[in-house]
N, CA, C and O atoms as a GROMACS GRO file, in nm:
protein
  452
    1MET      N    1   1.405   2.707   1.481
    1MET     CA    2   1.380   2.644   1.353
    1MET      C    3   1.510   2.627   1.274
    1MET      O    4   1.518   2.537   1.189
    2ILE      N    5   1.610   2.708   1.298
    2ILE     CA    6   1.734   2.702   1.223
    2ILE      C    7   1.802   2.566   1.242
    2ILE      O    8   1.853   2.509   1.145
    3LEU      N    9   1.804   2.513   1.363
    3LEU     CA   10   1.866   2.382   1.389
    3LEU      C   11   1.794   2.273   1.310
    3LEU      O   12   1.858   2.187   1.249
    4PHE      N   13   1.660   2.277   1.311
    4PHE     CA   14   1.584   2.177   1.237
    4PHE      C   15   1.614   2.187   1.088
    4PHE      O   16   1.633   2.085   1.022
    5GLN      N   17   1.620   2.308   1.036
    5GLN     CA   18   1.649   2.327   0.894
    5GLN      C   19   1.786   2.270   0.858
    5GLN      O   20   1.801   2.205   0.754
    6LEU      N   21   1.884   2.294   0.944
    6LEU     CA   22   2.018   2.241   0.920
    6LEU      C   23   2.018   2.088   0.922
    6LEU      O   24   2.073   2.024   0.832
    7LEU      N   25   1.956   2.031   1.025
    7LEU     CA   26   1.951   1.884   1.036
    7LEU      C   27   1.875   1.822   0.920
    7LEU      O   28   1.916   1.719   0.867
    8PHE      N   29   1.765   1.884   0.880
    8PHE     CA   30   1.686   1.830   0.770
    8PHE      C   31   1.764   1.837   0.639
    8PHE      O   32   1.757   1.745   0.557
    9THR      N   33   1.836   1.947   0.619
    9THR     CA   34   1.916   1.961   0.497
    9THR      C   35   2.025   1.854   0.492
    9THR      O   36   2.048   1.796   0.386
   10ILE      N   37   2.089   1.829   0.603
   10ILE     CA   38   2.192   1.723   0.608
   10ILE      C   39   2.128   1.588   0.576
   10ILE      O   40   2.183   1.509   0.500
   11PHE      N   41   2.012   1.563   0.635
   11PHE     CA   42   1.943   1.436   0.610
   11PHE      C   43   1.903   1.423   0.463
   11PHE      O   44   1.921   1.317   0.403
   12SER      N   45   1.850   1.530   0.405
   12SER     CA   46   1.807   1.522   0.265
   12SER      C   47   1.926   1.506   0.171
   12SER      O   48   1.916   1.437   0.069
   13LEU      N   49   2.038   1.569   0.203
   13LEU     CA   50   2.159   1.549   0.122
   13LEU      C   51   2.205   1.404   0.129
   13LEU      O   52   2.245   1.346   0.029
   14PHE      N   53   2.201   1.346   0.250
   14PHE     CA   54   2.234   1.205   0.266
   14PHE      C   55   2.139   1.118   0.183
   14PHE      O   56   2.183   1.022   0.119
   15ALA      N   57   2.010   1.152   0.185
   15ALA     CA   58   1.912   1.075   0.108
   15ALA      C   59   1.940   1.086  -0.042
   15ALA      O   60   1.930   0.987  -0.114
   16ILE      N   61   1.973   1.206  -0.089
   16ILE     CA   62   2.002   1.225  -0.232
   16ILE      C   63   2.127   1.148  -0.272
   16ILE      O   64   2.131   1.088  -0.379
   17ILE      N   65   2.229   1.151  -0.188
   17ILE     CA   66   2.352   1.075  -0.216
   17ILE      C   67   2.320   0.925  -0.222
   17ILE      O   68   2.372   0.855  -0.309
   18THR      N   69   2.236   0.877  -0.133
   18THR     CA   70   2.197   0.736  -0.133
   18THR      C   71   2.121   0.702  -0.262
   18THR      O   72   2.144   0.596  -0.321
   19VAL      N   73   2.033   0.790  -0.305
   19VAL     CA   74   1.957   0.767  -0.430
   19VAL      C   75   2.053   0.760  -0.548
   19VAL      O   76   2.040   0.671  -0.633
   20VAL      N   77   2.148   0.851  -0.554
   20VAL     CA   78   2.245   0.851  -0.665
   20VAL      C   79   2.329   0.723  -0.664
   20VAL      O   80   2.355   0.666  -0.769
   21ARG      N   81   2.370   0.680  -0.546
   21ARG     CA   82   2.446   0.554  -0.536
   21ARG      C   83   2.364   0.436  -0.584
   21ARG      O   84   2.415   0.350  -0.657
   22GLN      N   85   2.238   0.431  -0.545
   22GLN     CA   86   2.152   0.321  -0.589
   22GLN      C   87   2.132   0.324  -0.739
   22GLN      O   88   2.123   0.219  -0.803
   23ARG      N   89   2.126   0.443  -0.797
   23ARG     CA   90   2.114   0.455  -0.943
   23ARG      C   91   2.238   0.400  -1.010
   23ARG      O   92   2.230   0.329  -1.110
   24LYS      N   93   2.356   0.435  -0.956
   24LYS     CA   94   2.482   0.388  -1.014
   24LYS      C   95   2.495   0.237  -1.004
   24LYS      O   96   2.558   0.174  -1.090
   25GLN      N   97   2.436   0.178  -0.900
   25GLN     CA   98   2.440   0.032  -0.883
   25GLN      C   99   2.333  -0.037  -0.968
   25GLN      O  100   2.326  -0.160  -0.971
   26GLY      N  101   2.250   0.041  -1.035
   26GLY     CA  102   2.145  -0.017  -1.119
   26GLY      C  103   2.022  -0.059  -1.042
   26GLY      O  104   1.939  -0.133  -1.095
   27LEU      N  105   2.007  -0.012  -0.919
   27LEU     CA  106   1.892  -0.051  -0.838
   27LEU      C  107   1.772   0.040  -0.858
   27LEU      O  108   1.660   0.003  -0.822
   28LEU      N  109   1.792   0.158  -0.916
   28LEU     CA  110   1.684   0.252  -0.941
   28LEU      C  111   1.681   0.291  -1.088
   28LEU      O  112   1.785   0.308  -1.151
   29SER      N  113   1.562   0.304  -1.140
   29SER     CA  114   1.549   0.352  -1.278
   29SER      C  115   1.575   0.502  -1.281
   29SER      O  116   1.579   0.569  -1.178
   30HIS      N  117   1.593   0.553  -1.402
   30HIS     CA  118   1.617   0.697  -1.420
   30HIS      C  119   1.498   0.778  -1.367
   30HIS      O  120   1.516   0.880  -1.300
   31ALA      N  121   1.377   0.731  -1.398
   31ALA     CA  122   1.256   0.802  -1.355
   31ALA      C  123   1.245   0.808  -1.203
   31ALA      O  124   1.214   0.913  -1.147
   32TRP      N  125   1.269   0.695  -1.136
   32TRP     CA  126   1.260   0.694  -0.990
   32TRP      C  127   1.371   0.778  -0.928
   32TRP      O  128   1.351   0.840  -0.823
   33THR      N  129   1.488   0.779  -0.990
   33THR     CA  130   1.597   0.863  -0.940
   33THR      C  131   1.556   1.010  -0.944
   33THR      O  132   1.573   1.083  -0.846
   34LEU      N  133   1.501   1.052  -1.056
   34LEU     CA  134   1.455   1.191  -1.068
   34LEU      C  135   1.343   1.221  -0.969
   34LEU      O  136   1.338   1.329  -0.909
   35PHE      N  137   1.252   1.125  -0.952
   35PHE     CA  138   1.143   1.144  -0.857
   35PHE      C  139   1.196   1.169  -0.717
   35PHE      O  140   1.156   1.265  -0.651
   36TRP      N  141   1.287   1.083  -0.670
   36TRP     CA  142   1.336   1.095  -0.532
   36TRP      C  143   1.423   1.219  -0.512
   36TRP      O  144   1.416   1.282  -0.407
   37ILE      N  145   1.503   1.253  -0.611
   37ILE     CA  146   1.583   1.375  -0.597
   37ILE      C  147   1.489   1.496  -0.593
   37ILE      O  148   1.508   1.586  -0.511
   38GLY      N  149   1.389   1.498  -0.681
   38GLY     CA  150   1.290   1.605  -0.678
   38GLY      C  151   1.215   1.612  -0.547
   38GLY      O  152   1.188   1.721  -0.495
   39PHE      N  153   1.180   1.496  -0.493
   39PHE     CA  154   1.109   1.490  -0.366
   39PHE      C  155   1.190   1.555  -0.256
   39PHE      O  156   1.138   1.638  -0.180
   40TRP      N  157   1.318   1.519  -0.246
   40TRP     CA  158   1.402   1.573  -0.137
   40TRP      C  159   1.430   1.722  -0.156
   40TRP      O  160   1.439   1.796  -0.058
   41ILE      N  161   1.444   1.766  -0.279
   41ILE     CA  162   1.462   1.910  -0.303
   41ILE      C  163   1.334   1.985  -0.264
   41ILE      O  164   1.340   2.090  -0.200
   42LEU      N  165   1.220   1.932  -0.305
   42LEU     CA  166   1.092   1.994  -0.268
   42LEU      C  167   1.073   1.996  -0.117
   42LEU      O  168   1.024   2.094  -0.062
   43ALA      N  169   1.111   1.889  -0.050
   43ALA     CA  170   1.101   1.884   0.096
   43ALA      C  171   1.188   1.993   0.159
   43ALA      O  172   1.147   2.056   0.256
   44ASP      N  173   1.308   2.015   0.105
   44ASP     CA  174   1.394   2.122   0.156
   44ASP      C  175   1.330   2.259   0.136
   44ASP      O  176   1.335   2.344   0.225
   45VAL      N  177   1.268   2.280   0.020
   45VAL     CA  178   1.201   2.408  -0.006
   45VAL      C  179   1.091   2.430   0.097
   45VAL      O  180   1.077   2.540   0.150
   46VAL      N  181   1.013   2.327   0.125
   46VAL     CA  182   0.903   2.338   0.221
   46VAL      C  183   0.957   2.366   0.362
   46VAL      O  184   0.896   2.441   0.438
   47VAL      N  185   1.070   2.306   0.397
   47VAL     CA  186   1.128   2.328   0.530
   47VAL      C  187   1.180   2.472   0.542
   47VAL      O  188   1.166   2.533   0.648
   48PHE      N  189   1.238   2.524   0.436
   48PHE     CA  190   1.293   2.660   0.442
   48PHE      C  191   1.187   2.768   0.418
   48PHE      O  192   1.200   2.880   0.468
   49ILE      N  193   1.083   2.736   0.342
   49ILE     CA  194   0.974   2.831   0.316
   49ILE      C  195   0.842   2.762   0.349
   49ILE      O  196   0.770   2.720   0.258
   50PRO      N  197   0.810   2.748   0.479
   50PRO     CA  198   0.692   2.671   0.518
   50PRO      C  199   0.561   2.723   0.460
   50PRO      O  200   0.469   2.645   0.435
   51ASP      N  201   0.550   2.853   0.439
   51ASP     CA  202   0.425   2.908   0.385
   51ASP      C  203   0.404   2.871   0.239
   51ASP      O  204   0.292   2.884   0.188
   52SER      N  205   0.508   2.826   0.171
   52SER     CA  206   0.495   2.794   0.029
   52SER      C  207   0.394   2.681   0.006
   52SER      O  208   0.318   2.684  -0.090
   53ILE      N  209   0.394   2.584   0.092
   53ILE     CA  210   0.303   2.471   0.075
   53ILE      C  211   0.158   2.514   0.102
   53ILE      O  212   0.065   2.464   0.039
   54THR      N  213   0.140   2.607   0.197
   54THR     CA  214   0.005   2.658   0.225
   54THR      C  215  -0.046   2.739   0.108
   54THR      O  216  -0.163   2.728   0.070
   55ILE      N  217   0.039   2.821   0.050
   55ILE     CA  218  -0.001   2.901  -0.066
   55ILE      C  219  -0.040   2.809  -0.182
   55ILE      O  220  -0.141   2.831  -0.248
   56PHE      N  221   0.041   2.707  -0.206
   56PHE     CA  222   0.012   2.611  -0.313
   56PHE      C  223  -0.119   2.536  -0.284
   56PHE      O  224  -0.200   2.515  -0.374
   57ALA      N  225  -0.137   2.495  -0.158
   57ALA     CA  226  -0.260   2.424  -0.120
   57ALA      C  227  -0.382   2.512  -0.142
   57ALA      O  228  -0.485   2.466  -0.191
   58ASN      N  229  -0.371   2.638  -0.106
   58ASN     CA  230  -0.484   2.731  -0.125
   58ASN      C  231  -0.519   2.746  -0.272
   58ASN      O  232  -0.637   2.757  -0.307
   59LYS      N  233  -0.419   2.746  -0.359
   59LYS     CA  234  -0.445   2.756  -0.503
   59LYS      C  235  -0.517   2.632  -0.555
   59LYS      O  236  -0.588   2.640  -0.655
   60LEU      N  237  -0.498   2.519  -0.487
   60LEU     CA  238  -0.568   2.395  -0.526
   60LEU      C  239  -0.703   2.382  -0.458
   60LEU      O  240  -0.775   2.285  -0.480
   61GLY      N  241  -0.737   2.479  -0.373
   61GLY     CA  242  -0.865   2.475  -0.303
   61GLY      C  243  -0.860   2.398  -0.173
   61GLY      O  244  -0.964   2.360  -0.119
   62ILE      N  245  -0.741   2.375  -0.121
   62ILE     CA  246  -0.724   2.305   0.007
   62ILE      C  247  -0.684   2.409   0.110
   62ILE      O  248  -0.598   2.493   0.085
   63GLY      N  249  -0.747   2.403   0.227
   63GLY     CA  250  -0.728   2.507   0.328
   63GLY      C  251  -0.590   2.517   0.388
   63GLY      O  252  -0.538   2.627   0.406
   64ARG      N  253  -0.529   2.404   0.421
   64ARG     CA  254  -0.400   2.407   0.490
   64ARG      C  255  -0.296   2.327   0.413
   64ARG      O  256  -0.328   2.228   0.347
   65GLY      N  257  -0.173   2.370   0.424
   65GLY     CA  258  -0.062   2.299   0.361
   65GLY      C  259  -0.044   2.160   0.417
   65GLY      O  260  -0.008   2.066   0.346
   66THR      N  261  -0.070   2.148   0.547
   66THR     CA  262  -0.056   2.017   0.611
   66THR      C  263  -0.154   1.916   0.553
   66THR      O  264  -0.122   1.799   0.537
   67ASP      N  265  -0.273   1.963   0.522
   67ASP     CA  266  -0.372   1.874   0.460
   67ASP      C  267  -0.324   1.827   0.323
   67ASP      O  268  -0.336   1.709   0.289
   68LEU      N  269  -0.269   1.918   0.245
   68LEU     CA  270  -0.216   1.881   0.112
   68LEU      C  271  -0.107   1.776   0.125
   68LEU      O  272  -0.106   1.677   0.051
   69ILE      N  273  -0.015   1.797   0.219
   69ILE     CA  274   0.093   1.700   0.240
   69ILE      C  275   0.036   1.564   0.279
   69ILE      O  276   0.083   1.460   0.232
   70THR      N  277  -0.066   1.565   0.365
   70THR     CA  278  -0.128   1.439   0.407
   70THR      C  279  -0.193   1.368   0.289
   70THR      O  280  -0.176   1.247   0.273
   71TYR      N  281  -0.266   1.441   0.206
   71TYR     CA  282  -0.332   1.380   0.090
   71TYR      C  283  -0.230   1.320  -0.007
   71TYR      O  284  -0.246   1.208  -0.054
   72VAL      N  285  -0.128   1.397  -0.034
   72VAL     CA  286  -0.025   1.350  -0.128
   72VAL      C  287   0.048   1.228  -0.070
   72VAL      O  288   0.076   1.132  -0.141
   73ALA      N  289   0.078   1.233   0.060
   73ALA     CA  290   0.146   1.121   0.124
   73ALA      C  291   0.062   0.993   0.116
   73ALA      O  292   0.114   0.887   0.083
   74PHE      N  293  -0.067   1.004   0.145
   74PHE     CA  294  -0.153   0.886   0.136
   74PHE      C  295  -0.158   0.833  -0.007
   74PHE      O  296  -0.152   0.712  -0.028
   75ALA      N  297  -0.170   0.922  -0.103
   75ALA     CA  298  -0.175   0.878  -0.243
   75ALA      C  299  -0.046   0.806  -0.280
   75ALA      O  300  -0.050   0.702  -0.346
   76LEU      N  301   0.068   0.860  -0.240
   76LEU     CA  302   0.196   0.796  -0.271
   76LEU      C  303   0.211   0.661  -0.201
   76LEU      O  304   0.260   0.565  -0.260
   77ILE      N  305   0.168   0.655  -0.077
   77ILE     CA  306   0.177   0.529  -0.002
   77ILE      C  307   0.093   0.421  -0.070
   77ILE      O  308   0.139   0.308  -0.087
   78PHE      N  309  -0.029   0.455  -0.108
   78PHE     CA  310  -0.114   0.356  -0.174
   78PHE      C  311  -0.060   0.317  -0.311
   78PHE      O  312  -0.073   0.202  -0.352
   79PHE      N  313  -0.001   0.413  -0.382
   79PHE     CA  314   0.060   0.382  -0.512
   79PHE      C  315   0.176   0.284  -0.494
   79PHE      O  316   0.188   0.187  -0.569
   80VAL      N  317   0.260   0.310  -0.395
   80VAL     CA  318   0.375   0.221  -0.369
   80VAL      C  319   0.325   0.084  -0.326
   80VAL      O  320   0.380  -0.018  -0.368
   81LEU      N  321   0.223   0.079  -0.242
   81LEU     CA  322   0.167  -0.051  -0.201
   81LEU      C  323   0.114  -0.127  -0.322
   81LEU      O  324   0.133  -0.248  -0.332
   82PHE      N  325   0.048  -0.058  -0.412
   82PHE     CA  326  -0.003  -0.122  -0.533
   82PHE      C  327   0.113  -0.179  -0.616
   82PHE      O  328   0.107  -0.293  -0.660
   83ARG      N  329   0.217  -0.098  -0.636
   83ARG     CA  330   0.333  -0.144  -0.713
   83ARG      C  331   0.398  -0.266  -0.646
   83ARG      O  332   0.438  -0.360  -0.715
   84LEU      N  333   0.410  -0.265  -0.514
   84LEU     CA  334   0.467  -0.380  -0.442
   84LEU      C  335   0.380  -0.503  -0.459
   84LEU      O  336   0.431  -0.614  -0.475
   85HIS      N  337   0.250  -0.484  -0.454
   85HIS     CA  338   0.157  -0.596  -0.471
   85HIS      C  339   0.174  -0.658  -0.610
   85HIS      O  340   0.180  -0.781  -0.622
   86VAL      N  341   0.181  -0.576  -0.712
   86VAL     CA  342   0.200  -0.626  -0.849
   86VAL      C  343   0.334  -0.697  -0.860
   86VAL      O  344   0.341  -0.806  -0.918
   87LYS      N  345   0.439  -0.638  -0.806
   87LYS     CA  346   0.573  -0.698  -0.814
   87LYS      C  347   0.577  -0.831  -0.739
   87LYS      O  348   0.641  -0.926  -0.785
   88LEU      N  349   0.510  -0.840  -0.626
   88LEU     CA  350   0.505  -0.965  -0.550
   88LEU      C  351   0.438  -1.076  -0.631
   88LEU      O  352   0.485  -1.189  -0.632
   89HIS      N  353   0.330  -1.043  -0.700
   89HIS     CA  354   0.263  -1.144  -0.783
   89HIS      C  355   0.351  -1.186  -0.901
   89HIS      O  356   0.350  -1.302  -0.940
   90GLU      N  357   0.426  -1.092  -0.958
   90GLU     CA  358   0.519  -1.127  -1.065
   90GLU      C  359   0.625  -1.224  -1.015
   90GLU      O  360   0.658  -1.322  -1.082
   91ILE      N  361   0.678  -1.198  -0.897
   91ILE     CA  362   0.780  -1.286  -0.839
   91ILE      C  363   0.722  -1.423  -0.810
   91ILE      O  364   0.786  -1.524  -0.838
   92GLN      N  365   0.601  -1.427  -0.754
   92GLN     CA  366   0.536  -1.556  -0.726
   92GLN      C  367   0.516  -1.635  -0.855
   92GLN      O  368   0.540  -1.756  -0.857
   93ARG      N  369   0.474  -1.568  -0.961
   93ARG     CA  370   0.455  -1.635  -1.089
   93ARG      C  371   0.588  -1.689  -1.143
   93ARG      O  372   0.594  -1.802  -1.191
   94ASP      N  373   0.693  -1.608  -1.135
   94ASP     CA  374   0.824  -1.651  -1.183
   94ASP      C  375   0.878  -1.771  -1.104
   94ASP      O  376   0.935  -1.863  -1.162
   95VAL      N  377   0.859  -1.768  -0.972
   95VAL     CA  378   0.906  -1.880  -0.889
   95VAL      C  379   0.827  -2.006  -0.922
   95VAL      O  380   0.885  -2.114  -0.934
   96THR      N  381   0.696  -1.993  -0.938
   96THR     CA  382   0.613  -2.108  -0.973
   96THR      C  383   0.656  -2.167  -1.106
   96THR      O  384   0.666  -2.289  -1.120
   97THR      N  385   0.682  -2.082  -1.204
   97THR     CA  386   0.727  -2.128  -1.336
   97THR      C  387   0.860  -2.201  -1.325
   97THR      O  388   0.877  -2.307  -1.385
   98ALA      N  389   0.953  -2.145  -1.250
   98ALA     CA  390   1.084  -2.208  -1.235
   98ALA      C  391   1.074  -2.342  -1.164
   98ALA      O  392   1.141  -2.438  -1.204
   99VAL      N  393   0.991  -2.350  -1.061
   99VAL     CA  394   0.975  -2.476  -0.987
   99VAL      C  395   0.910  -2.581  -1.077
   99VAL      O  396   0.950  -2.698  -1.074
  100ARG      N  397   0.813  -2.542  -1.155
  100ARG     CA  398   0.748  -2.636  -1.246
  100ARG      C  399   0.846  -2.691  -1.349
  100ARG      O  400   0.849  -2.811  -1.376
  101LYS      N  401   0.926  -2.602  -1.407
  101LYS     CA  402   1.026  -2.646  -1.505
  101LYS      C  403   1.125  -2.742  -1.442
  101LYS      O  404   1.161  -2.843  -1.502
  102ASP      N  405   1.170  -2.710  -1.320
  102ASP     CA  406   1.265  -2.797  -1.251
  102ASP      C  407   1.202  -2.932  -1.220
  102ASP      O  408   1.267  -3.036  -1.232
  103ALA      N  409   1.074  -2.930  -1.178
  103ALA     CA  410   1.006  -3.056  -1.147
  103ALA      C  411   0.990  -3.141  -1.273
  103ALA      O  412   1.007  -3.263  -1.269
  104LEU      N  413   0.957  -3.078  -1.386
  104LEU     CA  414   0.943  -3.153  -1.511
  104LEU      C  415   1.077  -3.210  -1.556
  104LEU      O  416   1.082  -3.322  -1.608
  105LYS      N  417   1.185  -3.138  -1.537
  105LYS     CA  418   1.318  -3.189  -1.571
  105LYS      C  419   1.352  -3.309  -1.483
  105LYS      O  420   1.410  -3.406  -1.531
  106SER      N  421   1.315  -3.302  -1.356
  106SER     CA  422   1.342  -3.414  -1.265
  106SER      C  423   1.263  -3.537  -1.305
  106SER      O  424   1.316  -3.648  -1.301
  107VAL      N  425   1.138  -3.518  -1.345
  107VAL     CA  426   1.054  -3.630  -1.388
  107VAL      C  427   1.112  -3.690  -1.515
  107VAL      O  428   1.120  -3.812  -1.528
  108ASP      N  429   1.154  -3.605  -1.610
  108ASP     CA  430   1.212  -3.654  -1.735
  108ASP      C  431   1.341  -3.732  -1.711
  108ASP      O  432   1.367  -3.833  -1.776
  109SER      N  433   1.422  -3.684  -1.616
  109SER     CA  434   1.548  -3.756  -1.589
  109SER      C  435   1.522  -3.890  -1.520
  109SER      O  436   1.598  -3.984  -1.541
  110VAL      N  437   1.416  -3.900  -1.439
  110VAL     CA  438   1.382  -4.026  -1.373
  110VAL      C  439   1.327  -4.124  -1.477
  110VAL      O  440   1.358  -4.242  -1.470
  111LYS      N  441   1.247  -4.077  -1.572
  111LYS     CA  442   1.193  -4.163  -1.677
  111LYS      C  443   1.303  -4.213  -1.769
  111LYS      O  444   1.294  -4.325  -1.821
  112GLY      N  445   1.407  -4.132  -1.789
  112GLY     CA  446   1.514  -4.170  -1.878
  112GLY      C  447   1.606  -4.275  -1.821
  112GLY      O  448   1.683  -4.337  -1.895
  113GLU      N  449   1.600  -4.297  -1.692
  113GLU     CA  450   1.690  -4.397  -1.631
  113GLU      C  451   1.647  -4.536  -1.655
  113GLU      O  452   1.713  -4.630  -1.609
   0.00000   0.00000   0.00000
């Protein structure tokens, strides 16, 4: 398990550095930056103290830590899918608006000739 812990820690540090870089580039909000850094730190805690997630799951009335991780993962995946769906519709609306404005400008310029 020691090798896995080492490799996972290296990976999570790489992920945290990537998150910080994206924040500096303005690609991530402050809230999402904190979320992802917290996520990777929590993942490291679970890797180093595997029973911690089971103890926490038991306190929530869930039998196994793996079940808790699965439930949380599904909830996060569906939340992200929902956010992507909303963002996609916003982009579609913005593109439609821009195309309409451009088409109206083209019609106006043809009428003016």
